[in-house]
NUGUTI-357419 format. One record per residue: x, y, z of N, C-alpha, C in turn; residue in one letter. Coordinates in nm, 4 decimals. Atoms other than C-alpha are relative to their C-alpha. Example, Ala and Ser with C-alpha at 12.3 -4.5 7.8 and 13.67 -1.06 7.14 Angstrom:
2
    neast   nnorth      nup   caeast  canorth     caup    ceast   cnorth      cup residuo
   0.0890  -0.1190   0.0000   1.2300  -0.4500   0.7800   0.0900   0.1200   0.0000       A
  -0.0820  -0.1190  -0.0060   1.3670  -0.1060   0.7140  -0.0770   0.1090   0.0730       S
END
This chain:
230
    neast   nnorth      nup   caeast  canorth     caup    ceast   cnorth      cup residuo
  -0.0575  -0.0464  -0.1367  -0.8763  -1.4980  -3.8399  -0.1197  -0.0601   0.0970       X
   0.0601   0.0671  -0.0808  -0.9651  -1.7029  -3.5450  -0.0702   0.1100   0.1360       X
   0.0456  -0.0777  -0.1288  -1.2180  -1.5693  -3.3102   0.0312   0.0315   0.1304       X
  -0.0281   0.0298  -0.1487  -1.1357  -1.4463  -2.9903  -0.0959  -0.0076   0.0447       X
   0.0209   0.0086  -0.0929  -1.2500  -1.4959  -2.6604  -0.1591   0.1027   0.0832       X
   0.1311  -0.1053  -0.0194  -1.6244  -1.3053  -2.5860   0.0524   0.0056   0.1826       X
   0.0017  -0.0849  -0.1433  -1.6681  -1.0815  -2.2575   0.0389  -0.0605   0.1118       X
  -0.0119   0.0507  -0.1408  -1.7519  -1.3047  -2.0005   0.1158  -0.0866   0.0126       X
  -0.1146   0.1126   0.0293  -1.4735  -1.5740  -2.1285   0.1458   0.1651   0.0892       X
  -0.1877  -0.0434  -0.0311  -1.1732  -1.2975  -2.0572  -0.0236   0.0992   0.1827       X
   0.0435  -0.0730  -0.1885  -1.3710  -1.1439  -1.6711   0.0425  -0.1277   0.0294       X
  -0.0785   0.1037  -0.0635  -1.3243  -1.4928  -1.6042   0.1264   0.0067   0.0098       X
  -0.1807   0.0304  -0.0276  -0.9788  -1.5855  -1.6817   0.0894   0.1319   0.0742       X
  -0.0875  -0.0789  -0.1310  -0.9147  -1.2061  -1.5092  -0.0135  -0.0030   0.1390       X
   0.0092   0.0278  -0.2274  -1.0567  -1.3108  -1.1623   0.0408  -0.1168   0.0290       X
  -0.0200   0.1493   0.0061  -0.9293  -1.6766  -1.2253   0.1522   0.0318   0.0295       X
  -0.0964   0.0015   0.0976  -0.5938  -1.5579  -1.3612   0.0959   0.1434   0.0371       X
  -0.0352  -0.1226  -0.0350  -0.5105  -1.1597  -1.2875   0.0011   0.0173   0.1437       X
   0.0435  -0.0627  -0.1143  -0.6857  -1.0746  -0.9792   0.0470  -0.0861   0.0768       X
  -0.0650   0.0641  -0.0971  -0.4975  -1.3065  -0.7577   0.1265   0.0474   0.0692       X
  -0.1692  -0.0719   0.0279  -0.1139  -1.1963  -0.8498  -0.0513   0.1661   0.0390       X
  -0.0013  -0.1556  -0.0192  -0.2750  -0.7988  -0.8103  -0.0233   0.0111   0.1389       X
   0.0364  -0.0120  -0.2144  -0.4581  -0.9076  -0.4073   0.1482  -0.0143   0.0273       X
  -0.1467   0.0206  -0.0697  -0.0848  -1.0757  -0.3521   0.0535   0.1124  -0.0010       X
  -0.1632  -0.1165  -0.0153   0.1419  -0.8090  -0.4232  -0.0724   0.1398   0.0571       X
   0.0409  -0.1352  -0.1139  -0.0933  -0.5199  -0.2614   0.0231  -0.0585   0.1219       X
   0.0339   0.0393  -0.0937  -0.1425  -0.7679   0.0323   0.1114   0.0242   0.0604       X
  -0.1455   0.0223  -0.0061   0.2330  -0.7910   0.0662   0.0515   0.1390  -0.0078       X
  -0.0470  -0.0893  -0.0141   0.3125  -0.4709  -0.0192  -0.0248   0.1168   0.1172       X
   0.0682  -0.0965  -0.1058   0.0513  -0.3287   0.2206   0.0581   0.0070   0.1250       X
  -0.0188   0.0423  -0.0956   0.1925  -0.5409   0.4713   0.1721   0.0401   0.0548       X
  -0.0754  -0.0719   0.0029   0.5545  -0.4430   0.4275   0.0092   0.1506   0.0345       X
  -0.0177  -0.1701   0.0176   0.4761  -0.0886   0.3909  -0.0461  -0.0019   0.1562       X
   0.0241  -0.0481  -0.1246   0.3176  -0.0970   0.7477   0.1000  -0.0311   0.1071       X
  -0.1109   0.0375  -0.1067   0.5823  -0.2754   0.9433   0.1451   0.1435  -0.0171       X
  -0.0646  -0.0611   0.0356   0.8352  -0.0040   0.7754  -0.0323   0.0966   0.0412       X
   0.0628  -0.0918  -0.0014   0.5898   0.2696   0.7844  -0.0050   0.0274   0.1605       X
   0.0226  -0.0100  -0.1279   0.5352   0.2408   1.1769   0.0667   0.0488   0.0563       X
  -0.1089  -0.0304  -0.0802   0.8567   0.2477   1.2770   0.0893   0.1136  -0.0539       X
  -0.0581  -0.1745   0.0464   0.9786   0.5582   1.0510  -0.0848   0.0735   0.1341       X
   0.0870  -0.0647  -0.0705   0.6431   0.6831   1.2164   0.0508   0.0528   0.1789       X
  -0.0461   0.0400  -0.1653   0.7772   0.5894   1.5853   0.1668   0.1183   0.0130       X
  -0.1300  -0.0308   0.0700   1.1375   0.7018   1.4440  -0.0041   0.1645   0.0307       X
  -0.0082  -0.1690  -0.0236   1.0151   1.0771   1.3798  -0.0642   0.0331   0.1163       X
   0.0882  -0.0395  -0.0946   0.8004   1.1325   1.6603   0.0315  -0.0541   0.1406       X
  -0.0601   0.0709  -0.1538   0.9669   0.9449   1.9959   0.1219   0.0115  -0.0359       X
  -0.1635   0.0022   0.0724   1.3484   0.9181   1.8131   0.0404   0.1306   0.0223       X
  -0.1641  -0.0798   0.0202   1.6866   1.0828   1.8340  -0.0625   0.1029  -0.1046       X
  -0.0311  -0.1284   0.1047   1.7302   1.4216   1.6304   0.0489  -0.1044  -0.1390       X
  -0.0485   0.0526   0.1086   1.9317   1.1890   1.4266  -0.0898  -0.0844  -0.0458       X
   0.1315   0.0950   0.0646   1.6377   0.9051   1.3884  -0.0660   0.0848  -0.1040       X
   0.0932  -0.0582   0.0540   1.4520   1.1541   1.2975   0.0212   0.0184  -0.1696       X
  -0.0824   0.0018   0.1742   1.6759   1.2595   0.9733  -0.0180  -0.1269  -0.0849       X
   0.0399   0.1332   0.0526   1.6833   0.9261   0.8768  -0.1217  -0.0415  -0.0266       X
   0.1121   0.0447   0.0418   1.3502   0.8404   0.8812  -0.0465   0.1041  -0.1497       X
   0.0166  -0.1013   0.1433   1.2708   1.1806   0.6833   0.0636  -0.0385  -0.1277       X
  -0.0978   0.0043   0.1283   1.5610   1.0960   0.4264  -0.0394  -0.0980  -0.0367       X
   0.0043   0.1021   0.0416   1.4211   0.7777   0.3439  -0.1307   0.0198  -0.0023       X
   0.0870  -0.0152   0.0940   1.0702   0.8993   0.2818   0.0187   0.1090  -0.1290       X
  -0.0162  -0.1324   0.1348   1.1661   1.2195   0.0863   0.0650  -0.1481  -0.0972       X
  -0.0305   0.0620   0.1001   1.3744   0.9611  -0.1281  -0.0565  -0.1155  -0.0855       X
   0.0745   0.0821   0.0477   1.1694   0.6750  -0.1794  -0.1385   0.0541  -0.0776       X
   0.1298  -0.0629   0.0637   0.8323   0.8809  -0.2439   0.0669   0.0964  -0.1179       X
  -0.0759  -0.1155   0.1402   1.1066   1.0771  -0.5406  -0.0056  -0.1199  -0.0898       X
  -0.0681   0.1324   0.0643   1.1536   0.6792  -0.6722  -0.1524  -0.0239  -0.0815       X
   0.1348   0.0520   0.0126   0.8721   0.6020  -0.9362  -0.0063  -0.1707   0.0167       X
  -0.0103   0.1330  -0.0774   0.7485   0.2673  -0.8442   0.0910  -0.1030  -0.0914       X
  -0.0217   0.0952   0.1748   0.8483   0.1253  -1.2263   0.1453  -0.0287   0.0162       X
  -0.1279   0.0155  -0.0002   1.2076   0.1896  -1.1700   0.0447  -0.1027   0.1343       X
  -0.0561   0.0729  -0.0619   1.1993   0.0346  -0.8202  -0.0333  -0.1217  -0.0262       X
   0.0435   0.1615   0.0716   1.0045  -0.3169  -0.9760   0.1321   0.0004  -0.0448       X
  -0.1278   0.0413   0.0307   1.3193  -0.2516  -1.1757   0.1082  -0.1040   0.0553       X
  -0.1552   0.0187  -0.0693   1.5847  -0.2458  -0.9548   0.0010  -0.1544   0.0997       X
   0.0125   0.1391  -0.1420   1.4392  -0.5535  -0.6837  -0.0443  -0.0909  -0.1116       X
  -0.0072   0.0757   0.0583   1.3809  -0.7612  -1.0114   0.0690  -0.0319  -0.0761       X
  -0.1488   0.0200   0.1188   1.7030  -0.7181  -1.2584   0.1121   0.0006   0.0956       X
  -0.0943  -0.0649  -0.0455   1.9092  -0.4981  -1.0620   0.0236  -0.0936   0.1423       X
  -0.0157   0.0361  -0.1593   1.8989  -0.6588  -0.6974  -0.0093  -0.1743   0.0123       X
   0.0690   0.1346  -0.0089   1.8582  -1.0170  -0.8379   0.0821  -0.1208   0.0886       X
  -0.0804   0.0797  -0.1154   2.1451  -1.1483  -0.6081  -0.0366   0.0274   0.1386       X
   0.0889  -0.0251  -0.1352   1.9352  -1.0589  -0.3139  -0.0600  -0.1063   0.0401       X
   0.0597   0.0943  -0.0328   1.7269  -1.2980  -0.3652   0.0024  -0.1820  -0.0847       X
  -0.0309   0.1178   0.0452   1.9230  -1.5893  -0.4784  -0.0953  -0.1018   0.0426       X
   0.1019   0.1178  -0.0550   1.7293  -1.8092  -0.2390  -0.1616  -0.0266  -0.0951       X
   0.2004   0.0328   0.0678   1.3764  -1.7484  -0.4791   0.0683  -0.0461  -0.1377       X
  -0.0002   0.1089   0.1270   1.2982  -1.9665  -0.7490  -0.0606   0.1343  -0.0709       X
   0.0188  -0.1332   0.1252   1.3738  -1.7167  -1.0870  -0.1067   0.0266  -0.0592       X
   0.1388   0.0078   0.0541   1.0288  -1.7940  -1.1942  -0.0737   0.0945   0.0956       X
   0.0767   0.0067  -0.0688   0.8987  -1.6476  -0.8993   0.0623   0.1901   0.0372       X
  -0.0635  -0.1520   0.0275   1.1508  -1.3237  -0.8860  -0.0946   0.1585  -0.0104       X
   0.0852  -0.1507   0.0291   0.9436  -1.0623  -1.0601  -0.1108   0.0570   0.0914       X
   0.1129  -0.0206  -0.1280   0.6427  -1.0771  -0.7877   0.0455   0.0316   0.1097       X
  -0.0621  -0.0452  -0.1366   0.8895  -1.0959  -0.4952   0.0277   0.1528  -0.0368       X
  -0.0373  -0.1386   0.0342   1.0507  -0.8154  -0.6780  -0.1045   0.1540   0.0341       X
   0.0746  -0.0476  -0.0135   0.7225  -0.6466  -0.6704  -0.0660   0.0389   0.1481       X
   0.0698  -0.0161  -0.1582   0.6179  -0.7048  -0.3251   0.0952   0.0630   0.0520       X
  -0.0540  -0.0861  -0.0863   0.9484  -0.5516  -0.2121  -0.0243   0.1129  -0.0649       X
  -0.0088  -0.1478   0.0335   0.9208  -0.2352  -0.4307  -0.1376   0.0879   0.0017       X
   0.1106  -0.0805  -0.0480   0.5846  -0.1597  -0.3501  -0.0133   0.0272   0.1777       X
  -0.0151  -0.0413  -0.1626   0.6603  -0.2393  -0.0048   0.0845   0.1005   0.0704       X
  -0.0793  -0.1122  -0.1181   0.9520   0.0188   0.1067  -0.0836   0.1149  -0.0649       X
   0.0547  -0.1643   0.0196   0.7635   0.2912  -0.1149  -0.0919  -0.0081   0.0526       X
   0.1180  -0.0384  -0.0662   0.4291   0.2535   0.0105   0.0554   0.0001   0.2477       X
  -0.0617  -0.0344  -0.0771   0.6734   0.2512   0.3654   0.0054   0.1487   0.0657       X
  -0.0488  -0.1374  -0.0051   0.7519   0.5940   0.3088  -0.1301   0.1011   0.0231       X
   0.1350  -0.0341   0.0068   0.3865   0.6843   0.2564  -0.0937  -0.0016   0.1732       X
   0.0852   0.0145  -0.1639   0.2358   0.5207   0.5490   0.0706   0.0668   0.1096       X
  -0.1107  -0.0829  -0.1635   0.5163   0.6914   0.7876  -0.0897   0.1299   0.0437       X
   0.0667  -0.1185  -0.0458   0.3520   0.9885   0.7206  -0.1772  -0.0293   0.0134       X
   0.1004   0.0720  -0.0645   0.0028   0.8209   0.7570  -0.0292   0.0370   0.1773       X
   0.0027   0.0452  -0.1352   0.0984   0.6605   1.1062   0.0296   0.1274   0.0568       X
  -0.0626  -0.0913  -0.1077   0.2714   0.9983   1.2401  -0.1108   0.1006  -0.0057       X
   0.0970  -0.0729  -0.0439  -0.0050   1.2087   1.1888  -0.0908  -0.0371   0.0623       X
   0.1403   0.0604  -0.0705  -0.2879   0.9835   1.3485   0.1197   0.0147   0.1557       X
  -0.0557   0.0385  -0.1422  -0.0362   0.9088   1.6609   0.0198   0.1718   0.0305       X
  -0.0219  -0.1962  -0.0327   0.0359   1.3585   1.6546  -0.1313   0.0063   0.0442       X
   0.1260  -0.0667   0.0361  -0.3532   1.3608   1.6458  -0.0516  -0.0746   0.1404       X
   0.0203   0.0487  -0.1386  -0.3907   1.1545   1.9868  -0.0316   0.0979   0.1079       X
   0.0388  -0.1333  -0.0728  -0.5227   1.4201   2.2662   0.1629  -0.0148   0.0800       X
  -0.1076   0.0077  -0.1409  -0.1892   1.4710   2.4852  -0.0826  -0.0023   0.1350       X
   0.0737  -0.0252  -0.0976  -0.4601   1.5393   2.7296  -0.0205  -0.1657   0.1115       X
  -0.0347   0.1237  -0.0827  -0.4773   1.1275   2.7682   0.1165  -0.0468   0.0064       X
  -0.1562   0.0469  -0.0275  -0.1208   1.0626   2.7731   0.0358   0.0443   0.1191       X
  -0.0264  -0.0757  -0.1233  -0.0551   1.3116   3.0545  -0.0468  -0.0886   0.1082       X
   0.0541   0.0201  -0.0910  -0.3621   1.1232   3.2029   0.0653  -0.1529   0.0555       X
  -0.0711   0.1097   0.0044  -0.1773   0.7791   3.1387   0.1087   0.0076   0.1046       X
  -0.1045  -0.0611  -0.0685   0.1318   0.8877   3.3151  -0.0161   0.0213   0.1727       X
   0.0894   0.0228  -0.1263  -0.0473   1.0148   3.6114   0.0134  -0.0789   0.0640       X
  -0.0035   0.1212  -0.1111  -0.1373   0.6757   3.6794   0.0120  -0.1149   0.0475       X
  -0.1599   0.0505  -0.0265   0.1797   0.5279   3.6994   0.0038  -0.0878  -0.1929       X
  -0.0910   0.0684   0.1812   0.2152   0.3954   3.2733   0.1075   0.0307  -0.0083       X
  -0.1077  -0.0505   0.0220   0.5045   0.3913   3.2059   0.0160   0.0053  -0.1884       X
   0.0348  -0.0576   0.1167   0.5861   0.5471   2.8563  -0.0621  -0.0906  -0.1548       X
   0.0170   0.1378   0.0567   0.5958   0.2037   2.6793  -0.1133  -0.0865   0.0359       X
   0.1115   0.0180  -0.0233   0.2784   0.1340   2.8233  -0.0960   0.0471  -0.0199       X
   0.0487  -0.0949   0.0966   0.1247   0.4409   2.7266  -0.0335   0.0099  -0.1629       X
  -0.0079   0.0330   0.1344   0.2192   0.3808   2.3766  -0.1004  -0.1380  -0.0238       X
   0.0829   0.0722   0.0586   0.0702   0.0560   2.3643  -0.1726  -0.0421   0.0039       X
   0.1440   0.0090  -0.0272  -0.2820   0.0622   2.5590  -0.0071   0.1360  -0.0599       X
   0.0847  -0.1092   0.0695  -0.3314   0.4105   2.4545  -0.0127   0.0610  -0.1490       X
   0.0072  -0.1008   0.1375  -0.2327   0.5981   2.1977   0.0080  -0.0822  -0.1615       X
   0.0472   0.0653   0.1215  -0.1811   0.3501   1.9144  -0.0828  -0.0974  -0.0367       X
   0.1449   0.0439   0.0148  -0.5062   0.1768   1.9434  -0.0809   0.1291  -0.0510       X
   0.0854  -0.1479   0.0499  -0.6619   0.5131   1.8759   0.1199   0.0397  -0.1199       X
  -0.0245  -0.0248   0.1168  -0.3933   0.6039   1.6036  -0.0526  -0.1016  -0.0871       X
   0.0570   0.1073   0.1346  -0.4378   0.2766   1.4044  -0.1751   0.0742  -0.0599       X
   0.1815  -0.0367   0.0539  -0.8475   0.3761   1.4042   0.0157   0.1507  -0.0556       X
  -0.0156  -0.1706   0.0573  -0.7028   0.7398   1.3181   0.0695   0.0262  -0.1288       X
  -0.0713   0.0248   0.1144  -0.5077   0.6055   1.0614  -0.0796  -0.0547  -0.1395       X
   0.0559   0.0666   0.1313  -0.7756   0.3924   0.8435  -0.0219   0.0641  -0.1019       X
  -0.0115  -0.1106   0.1269  -0.8769   0.6722   0.5991   0.0693  -0.0204  -0.0552       X
  -0.1222  -0.0698   0.0896  -0.5507   0.7645   0.5178   0.0664  -0.1371  -0.0455       X
  -0.1081   0.1147   0.0683  -0.4214   0.4101   0.4685  -0.1433  -0.0942  -0.0812       X
   0.1216   0.0525   0.0971  -0.7606   0.2909   0.3131   0.0312   0.0789  -0.1612       X
  -0.0082  -0.0375   0.1176  -0.6603   0.5587   0.0376   0.1387  -0.0604  -0.0389       X
  -0.0893   0.0943   0.0295  -0.3159   0.3770   0.0311  -0.0091  -0.1299  -0.0641       X
   0.0068   0.1382   0.0854  -0.4232   0.0545  -0.0462  -0.0294   0.0406  -0.1358       X
   0.0541   0.0029   0.0806  -0.6204   0.2128  -0.2890   0.1231   0.0149  -0.1203       X
  -0.0706  -0.0181   0.0282  -0.2918   0.3235  -0.4548   0.0834  -0.1457  -0.0369       X
  -0.0588   0.0790   0.0323  -0.1372   0.0295  -0.4180  -0.0439  -0.1350  -0.0905       X
   0.0639   0.1035   0.1042  -0.3848  -0.1946  -0.5846   0.0511   0.0469  -0.1071       X
  -0.0008  -0.0433   0.1300  -0.3451   0.0241  -0.9044   0.1797  -0.0008  -0.0481       X
  -0.1867  -0.0439   0.0393   0.0453   0.0634  -0.8763   0.0399  -0.1958  -0.0241       X
  -0.0273   0.1518   0.0657   0.0352  -0.3563  -0.9177  -0.0162  -0.0112  -0.1428       X
   0.0259   0.0189   0.1326  -0.0444  -0.3096  -1.2414   0.1698   0.0329  -0.0632       X
  -0.1469   0.0061   0.0443   0.3526  -0.1918  -1.2771   0.0779  -0.1034  -0.0297       X
  -0.0579   0.0671   0.0344   0.3955  -0.4973  -1.2216   0.0242  -0.1668  -0.1240       X
   0.0278   0.0760   0.1446   0.3096  -0.6366  -1.5555   0.1415   0.0033  -0.1165       X
  -0.1744  -0.0364   0.0841   0.6339  -0.4902  -1.6967   0.1301  -0.0887  -0.0083       X
  -0.0622   0.1204  -0.0405   0.8070  -0.7459  -1.5576   0.0143  -0.1055  -0.0114       X
   0.0586   0.0574   0.0382   0.5871  -0.9949  -1.6351  -0.0681  -0.0950   0.0412       X
   0.1175  -0.0165  -0.1094   0.3571  -1.0132  -1.3298  -0.0957  -0.0721  -0.0849       X
   0.1737   0.0475   0.0722   0.0445  -1.2392  -1.4616  -0.1117   0.1287   0.0990       X
   0.1404  -0.0296  -0.0625  -0.1432  -0.9717  -1.3020  -0.0897   0.0664  -0.1052       X
   0.0859  -0.0033   0.0754  -0.4460  -0.8021  -1.4212   0.0455   0.0349  -0.1323       X
  -0.0549  -0.0816   0.1309  -0.2810  -0.5792  -1.7094   0.0487  -0.0956  -0.0914       X
  -0.0697   0.0668   0.1331  -0.0560  -0.8491  -1.8258  -0.0820  -0.1228  -0.0208       X
   0.1035   0.0581   0.0512  -0.3387  -1.0644  -1.8518  -0.0715   0.0306  -0.0987       X
   0.0746  -0.0643   0.0960  -0.5180  -0.8392  -2.0802   0.0716   0.0014  -0.1118       X
  -0.0814   0.0376   0.1580  -0.2290  -0.8177  -2.3070   0.0449  -0.1337  -0.0481       X
   0.0123   0.1056   0.0479  -0.2121  -1.1702  -2.3278  -0.1057  -0.0082  -0.0894       X
   0.1558   0.0913   0.0310  -0.5419  -1.2344  -2.3889  -0.0434   0.1235  -0.1268       X
   0.0013  -0.0799   0.1197  -0.5555  -0.9612  -2.6505   0.0835   0.0432  -0.1128       X
  -0.0672  -0.0161   0.1018  -0.2786  -0.9698  -2.8304   0.0148  -0.0434  -0.1487       X
   0.0347   0.0197   0.1872  -0.3638  -1.1474  -3.1698  -0.1724   0.0287   0.0059       X
   0.1007  -0.0726   0.1123  -0.7353  -0.9668  -3.1435  -0.0255   0.1175   0.0481       X
  -0.0075  -0.1974  -0.0273  -0.6716  -0.5733  -3.0901  -0.1666   0.0139   0.0503       X
   0.1535  -0.0525  -0.0397  -1.0483  -0.5538  -3.1180  -0.0749  -0.0520   0.0983       X
   0.1339   0.0952  -0.1218  -1.1363  -0.7237  -2.7975   0.1116   0.1215   0.0876       X
  -0.0375  -0.0731  -0.1481  -0.8520  -0.4371  -2.6268  -0.0880   0.0715   0.0740       X
   0.0464  -0.1228  -0.1168  -1.0881  -0.1345  -2.5326  -0.1355  -0.0473   0.0766       X
   0.1109   0.0331  -0.1015  -1.3830  -0.3562  -2.4054   0.0789  -0.0744   0.1203       X
  -0.0611   0.0859  -0.1344  -1.1154  -0.5531  -2.1983   0.0318   0.1059   0.0786       X
  -0.0929  -0.0871  -0.0607  -0.9379  -0.2643  -2.0540  -0.1371   0.0791   0.1000       X
   0.0949  -0.0319  -0.0555  -1.3101  -0.1446  -1.9771  -0.0232  -0.0966   0.1258       X
   0.0431   0.0623  -0.1170  -1.3819  -0.4283  -1.7669   0.1191  -0.0092   0.1172       X
  -0.0963  -0.0383  -0.0568  -1.0469  -0.3885  -1.6211   0.0162   0.1026   0.0863       X
   0.0770  -0.0913  -0.0678  -1.1604  -0.0567  -1.4830  -0.0721  -0.0092   0.0652       X
   0.1204   0.0245  -0.0739  -1.4330  -0.1862  -1.3797   0.0705  -0.0695   0.1223       X
  -0.0640   0.1016  -0.1046  -1.2298  -0.4675  -1.1480   0.0206   0.1392   0.0726       X
  -0.0255  -0.0912  -0.0759  -1.0228  -0.1866  -1.0174  -0.1004   0.0795   0.0974       X
   0.0927  -0.0846  -0.0349  -1.3123   0.0394  -0.9618  -0.0248  -0.0653   0.1511       X
   0.0162   0.0788  -0.1131  -1.4496  -0.2501  -0.7600   0.0140  -0.0345   0.1222       X
  -0.1603   0.0563  -0.1083  -1.1256  -0.3209  -0.5265   0.0155   0.1286   0.1089       X
  -0.0457  -0.1391  -0.0601  -1.1036   0.0571  -0.4500  -0.1212   0.0594   0.0296       X
   0.1009  -0.1117  -0.0623  -1.4144   0.3184  -0.4144  -0.0991  -0.0527   0.0877       X
   0.0415   0.0052  -0.1527  -1.5925   0.0901  -0.1748   0.0701   0.0115   0.1371       X
  -0.1100   0.0396  -0.0859  -1.3164   0.0348   0.0574   0.0217   0.1840   0.0470       X
  -0.0514  -0.1589   0.0006  -1.2081   0.4719   0.0319  -0.1185   0.0404   0.0415       X
   0.1265  -0.0506   0.0153  -1.5775   0.5183   0.0428  -0.0263   0.0212   0.1973       X
   0.0762  -0.0154  -0.1750  -1.6741   0.3814   0.3613   0.1183   0.0641   0.1004       X
  -0.0825  -0.1048  -0.0767  -1.3290   0.5287   0.5364  -0.0184   0.1564  -0.0164       X
   0.0484  -0.1658   0.0309  -1.4053   0.8176   0.3914  -0.0593   0.0531   0.0891       X
   0.1237  -0.0046  -0.1100  -1.7297   0.8421   0.6135   0.0977  -0.0184   0.1172       X
  -0.0864   0.0071  -0.1287  -1.5308   0.7132   0.9193   0.0834   0.1560   0.0448       X
  -0.0988  -0.1106  -0.0293  -1.2713   1.0361   0.8706  -0.0909   0.1142   0.0498       X
   0.1213  -0.0979  -0.0490  -1.5694   1.2873   0.9366  -0.0172   0.0351   0.1334       X
  -0.0048   0.0030  -0.1606  -1.6228   1.1710   1.3043   0.1474   0.0106   0.0925       X
  -0.1085   0.0860  -0.1162  -1.2340   1.1273   1.3941   0.0668   0.1503   0.0802       X
   0.0045  -0.1221  -0.0578  -1.2130   1.4923   1.4761   0.0027   0.0045   0.1349       X
   0.0646  -0.0192  -0.1702  -1.4444   1.5193   1.7699   0.0241  -0.1052   0.0488       X
  -0.0324   0.0972  -0.0853  -1.3747   1.1547   1.8685   0.1209   0.0183   0.0789       X
  -0.0714   0.0144  -0.0925  -1.0424   1.1908   1.9607   0.0933   0.1102   0.0236       X
  -0.0347  -0.0990  -0.0944  -1.0106   1.5442   2.0894   0.1071   0.1094  -0.1135       X
  -0.0428  -0.0769   0.0817  -0.7584   1.7030   1.8102   0.0093  -0.0649  -0.1826       X
  -0.0058  -0.0209   0.1236  -0.7434   1.7555   1.4724   0.0589  -0.0864  -0.0920       X
  -0.0472   0.1150   0.0862  -0.6079   1.4752   1.2422   0.0615   0.0385  -0.0627       X
  -0.0743  -0.0933   0.0650  -0.3284   1.5919   1.0884   0.0893  -0.1597  -0.0818       X
  -0.0781   0.1511   0.1143  -0.2389   1.3782   0.7417   0.1057   0.0670  -0.0546       X
  -0.1351  -0.0792   0.0270   0.1231   1.5108   0.7249   0.1052  -0.0721   0.0162       X
END
C-alpha cells in the first residue's frame, strides 16, 4: 500500500487549500448577515408594527432551518438564481448565501439587544441639543451599539466559521473536504487529521471569543443600561 502523507504535509495542505475557502465563506456569510441583521434590528426597534412582524417572522423561520438544508437549497434548488455564476463556483456561492441569510437572523437579535442597551438619556440629550432622529442614530446610538454588539458578534463569527464545514457536502474544498480527500485512501490518517482540523478551528475561534468575552464584562457599566442579548 502506498504510504500516505505525513502530518506536516497534511497541515500544509489544509492551510493552503482548505483554510482560505473556509475563511472566504465565513467573511461573506458574516458580511451578508451583518447587513441583513442590522436592517431587521432597525425594523424591530424603530419600524412599524407590521415591519416588526416581518422581521420577527424572518428570524424565527431562518433560525429554525438547518444550515445544511439552506446550503442544499441555494446550491441545487436555486441554481437558476445564480445563472450568471460559473457552475464550478455555485457551491461556494450557495454557501455564502445560505450562511449569510441564516446569520442575519441571529445578528438581528445581537444588534437589537445592543441598540436597546444604549442609555435612553443619551438619546433624549441628543434630541434636546437639536439633533434629528437620523443624526441621533448615526452619531449617538449606532456607534455605541456596534461596540456593545462585539461580544455577541464574535460568538456569531465562531458559529459561522464552524458551520462553513457544511459546505464540504456540496463539494467546496474547505477544511473538512480537504481532509476527506487526503484520507480517502489512507483511513489510518483520519483520526490524526481530524485532530489537526480541531486545532485549526480552535485557533480561529478561541482567541476571538475570549478577547471579546472580556470586553463584555465592562459593557454594562460603561453604557448605562444592562446589555440585552436577545
